[in-house]
C-alpha positions as CSV (number, residue, x, y, z in Angstrom):
1,X,30.8,154.6,79.3
2,X,27.2,154.9,78.0
3,X,26.3,153.4,74.6
4,X,25.4,156.2,72.2
5,X,23.1,154.5,69.8
6,X,20.4,151.8,69.9
7,X,22.0,149.7,67.2
8,X,23.9,146.5,68.0
9,X,27.6,146.7,69.0
10,X,29.9,146.1,66.0
11,X,32.9,143.9,66.8
12,X,35.7,144.5,64.3
13,X,38.9,142.5,64.2
14,X,42.2,144.1,62.9
15,X,44.5,141.5,61.6
16,X,47.4,141.3,59.2
17,X,49.2,137.9,59.1
18,X,52.5,139.7,59.3
19,X,53.9,142.4,61.6
20,X,55.1,145.8,60.5
21,X,52.1,146.7,58.2
22,X,50.6,149.3,60.6
23,X,47.8,147.1,61.9
24,X,47.8,148.3,65.5
25,X,48.3,151.9,64.3
26,X,45.2,151.6,62.2
27,X,43.2,150.0,65.0
28,X,44.0,152.9,67.3
29,X,43.4,155.4,64.5
30,X,40.0,154.0,63.6
31,X,39.1,154.1,67.3
32,X,40.1,157.8,67.5
33,X,38.2,158.7,64.4
34,X,35.1,156.9,65.6
35,X,35.3,158.6,69.0
36,X,35.6,162.0,67.2
37,X,32.3,161.1,65.5
38,X,30.6,160.7,68.8
39,X,30.6,156.9,68.9
40,X,31.4,155.0,72.1
41,X,34.4,152.8,71.3
42,X,36.3,150.1,73.2
43,X,39.7,148.7,72.0
44,X,40.6,145.3,73.3
45,X,44.3,144.5,72.9
46,X,45.0,140.9,72.1
47,X,48.7,141.4,71.4
48,X,49.7,139.6,74.5
49,X,53.1,140.6,76.1
50,X,53.7,143.6,73.7
51,X,50.6,145.6,74.9
52,X,51.0,148.3,72.3
53,X,47.5,149.8,72.4
54,X,47.9,151.4,75.9
55,X,50.9,153.3,74.5
56,X,49.2,154.3,71.3
57,X,46.1,155.6,73.1
58,X,48.2,157.5,75.7
59,X,47.1,155.2,78.5
60,X,50.4,153.4,79.3
61,X,50.7,154.4,82.9
62,X,47.2,153.7,84.0
63,X,46.8,150.0,83.5
64,X,45.8,148.1,86.7
65,X,43.9,145.2,85.2
66,X,43.8,143.5,81.8
67,X,41.3,141.2,80.0
68,X,42.9,138.1,81.6
69,X,41.9,139.4,85.0
70,X,38.3,139.7,83.8
71,X,38.5,136.2,82.3
72,X,39.8,134.8,85.6
73,X,37.2,136.8,87.7
74,X,39.9,138.9,89.4
75,X,37.9,142.0,88.6
76,X,34.6,143.1,87.1
77,X,34.6,143.9,83.3
78,X,34.4,147.6,83.7
79,X,37.2,147.7,86.3
80,X,39.6,146.6,83.5
81,X,38.6,149.5,81.2
82,X,41.0,152.4,80.9
83,X,38.9,155.6,80.3
84,X,40.1,158.1,77.8
85,X,38.9,161.7,77.5
86,X,40.6,162.1,74.1
87,X,39.5,159.0,72.3
88,X,38.5,155.3,72.6
89,X,38.6,153.4,75.9
90,X,40.8,150.3,76.3
91,X,41.1,146.9,77.9
92,X,44.8,146.1,77.9
93,X,46.4,142.8,76.9
94,X,47.9,140.6,79.7
95,X,51.6,140.1,79.9
96,X,51.2,136.4,79.6
97,X,48.6,134.5,77.6
98,X,46.0,132.8,79.8
99,X,44.5,129.4,79.0
100,X,41.2,130.3,77.4
101,X,38.9,128.7,74.8
102,X,37.4,130.6,71.9
103,X,34.0,130.3,73.6
104,X,35.4,131.9,76.8
105,X,36.8,134.8,74.7
106,X,33.4,135.3,73.0
107,X,31.7,135.5,76.4
108,X,34.4,137.9,77.7
109,X,33.8,140.3,74.8
110,X,30.1,140.0,75.0
111,X,30.2,141.4,78.5
112,X,31.2,144.8,77.0
113,X,28.7,144.9,74.2
114,X,25.9,146.7,76.1
115,X,28.2,149.7,76.7
116,X,29.7,150.4,73.3
117,X,28.8,151.1,69.7
118,X,32.1,149.6,68.5
119,X,34.5,147.0,70.0
120,X,37.8,147.0,68.1
121,X,39.9,143.8,68.5
122,X,43.6,144.3,67.8
123,X,45.1,140.8,67.1
124,X,48.8,140.1,67.1
125,X,50.7,139.4,63.9
126,X,50.5,135.9,62.5
127,X,47.8,133.3,62.9
128,X,48.7,131.8,66.3
129,X,46.9,131.7,69.6
130,X,46.3,135.4,69.9
131,X,44.9,135.6,66.4
132,X,42.4,132.8,67.1
133,X,41.4,134.3,70.4
134,X,40.7,137.7,68.9
135,X,38.8,136.3,65.8
136,X,36.6,134.2,68.0
137,X,34.6,137.3,69.1
138,X,34.6,139.3,65.8
139,X,31.7,139.7,63.4
140,X,33.8,141.5,60.8
141,X,37.6,141.3,60.1
142,X,39.7,144.1,58.5
143,X,42.7,142.4,56.9
144,X,45.6,144.9,56.7
145,X,48.3,144.5,54.1
146,X,50.9,146.7,52.5
147,X,51.3,146.3,48.7
148,X,54.4,144.0,48.8
149,X,54.5,140.3,48.0
150,X,55.6,139.1,51.5
151,X,52.8,141.0,53.4
152,X,50.2,140.1,50.8
153,X,51.1,136.4,51.1
154,X,50.8,136.6,54.9
155,X,47.5,138.5,54.6
156,X,46.1,135.7,52.3
157,X,46.9,133.1,55.0
158,X,45.0,135.2,57.6
159,X,42.1,135.7,55.2
160,X,41.9,131.9,54.6
161,X,41.8,131.2,58.3
162,X,39.0,133.8,58.8
163,X,37.0,132.2,55.9
164,X,37.4,128.8,57.5
165,X,35.8,130.3,60.7
166,X,33.0,131.9,58.7
167,X,34.1,135.5,59.5
168,X,33.3,138.1,56.9
169,X,36.5,140.0,55.8
170,X,37.4,143.2,54.0
171,X,40.8,144.3,52.8
172,X,42.6,147.5,53.7
173,X,45.8,148.3,51.7
174,X,47.9,150.4,54.0
175,X,50.9,152.7,53.5
176,X,50.2,152.9,49.7
177,X,52.5,154.9,47.5
178,X,51.5,155.5,43.9
179,X,55.2,156.2,43.0
180,X,56.3,152.8,44.1
181,X,53.6,151.1,42.1
182,X,54.5,153.2,39.0
183,X,58.1,152.1,39.1
184,X,57.3,148.5,39.9
185,X,58.6,148.4,43.4
186,X,55.1,147.7,44.9
187,X,52.1,145.7,43.7
188,X,49.2,147.5,42.2
189,X,45.7,147.5,43.7
190,X,44.3,144.7,41.6
191,X,47.3,142.4,42.3
192,X,46.8,142.8,46.1
193,X,43.1,142.0,45.8
194,X,43.6,139.0,43.6
195,X,46.4,137.6,45.8
196,X,44.5,137.9,49.1
197,X,41.1,137.0,47.7
198,X,39.5,139.6,49.9
199,X,37.1,142.4,48.9
200,X,38.7,145.8,49.1
201,X,37.2,148.3,51.6
202,X,39.8,151.0,51.3
203,X,43.3,152.3,50.7
204,X,45.2,154.3,53.2
205,X,48.2,156.3,51.8
206,X,51.6,156.3,53.3
207,X,51.6,158.9,56.1
208,X,54.1,159.0,58.9
209,X,51.7,161.2,60.8
210,X,49.6,158.2,61.8
211,X,52.6,156.5,63.5
212,X,53.6,159.8,65.1
213,X,50.1,160.3,66.5
214,X,50.2,156.8,67.9
215,X,53.2,157.5,70.0
216,X,51.3,159.4,72.7
217,X,47.6,159.0,72.0
218,X,47.3,162.3,70.0
219,X,44.0,162.9,68.4
220,X,44.0,162.8,64.5
221,X,43.7,165.9,62.4
222,X,40.8,165.8,60.0
223,X,42.7,167.4,57.1
224,X,45.3,164.6,56.8
225,X,45.0,162.3,53.7
226,X,45.3,159.3,56.0
227,X,42.5,160.5,58.3
228,X,40.2,161.2,55.3
229,X,40.9,157.7,54.0
230,X,39.9,156.2,57.3
231,X,36.7,158.3,57.3
232,X,35.8,157.0,53.8
233,X,36.3,153.4,55.0
234,X,34.1,153.9,58.0
235,X,31.4,155.4,55.7
236,X,31.6,152.3,53.5
237,X,31.3,150.1,56.6
238,X,28.1,152.0,57.4
239,X,26.7,151.1,53.9
240,X,27.4,154.3,52.1
241,X,28.5,154.2,48.4
242,X,31.8,156.0,48.6
243,X,34.1,155.9,45.5
244,X,37.5,154.4,46.1
245,X,40.4,156.9,45.8
246,X,44.0,155.8,45.3
């Protein structure tokens, strides 16, 4: 698990405020795309009890330890890492939430920083204990929302919590369909931005392929619209000036 660059490890939180917006699917998809670009990537799953990332990355049968074991000194940090030849590596979520302060979570994540270019933190839906644990270690948050009023309202709550903790946030509008916007069944881009109060970093179109690829850890095809959208977002995160495409 060597680090592939001399730059500092980037710790990115994926959060949504509400379930069902494709947050975990995007977290695993971003990890796959970054890995395909030659970056060393670790996903840490903070969705305690559900443990979706080990399934989405095709590592469901290999988990022996989780991050709670590292926190409680039951194993060394690298012993909890599930290696993956096809994509990002993973530290699974525990089945039950351990008692841990935000400072302890920060120290836990920092133990992995020397080995990776990116650490992706997949938080559970909502703004409860798991959310606060995951955001404690992040230096950037990607707030995921679909363009409907309920999800946008929930995303705004998550964004406000992140702002209170001084964490920089960017908005991803996921599962976007121009047809639904045109007939008034979904909010337009400006309405989502205004309602969440978060700067837009990208729009990912509706594509069932992402969810299908997340069923067994399948690598993403570069010619899909959703994959290209993720690539554009990553380029923007790297400081490139990439026009927004809807």
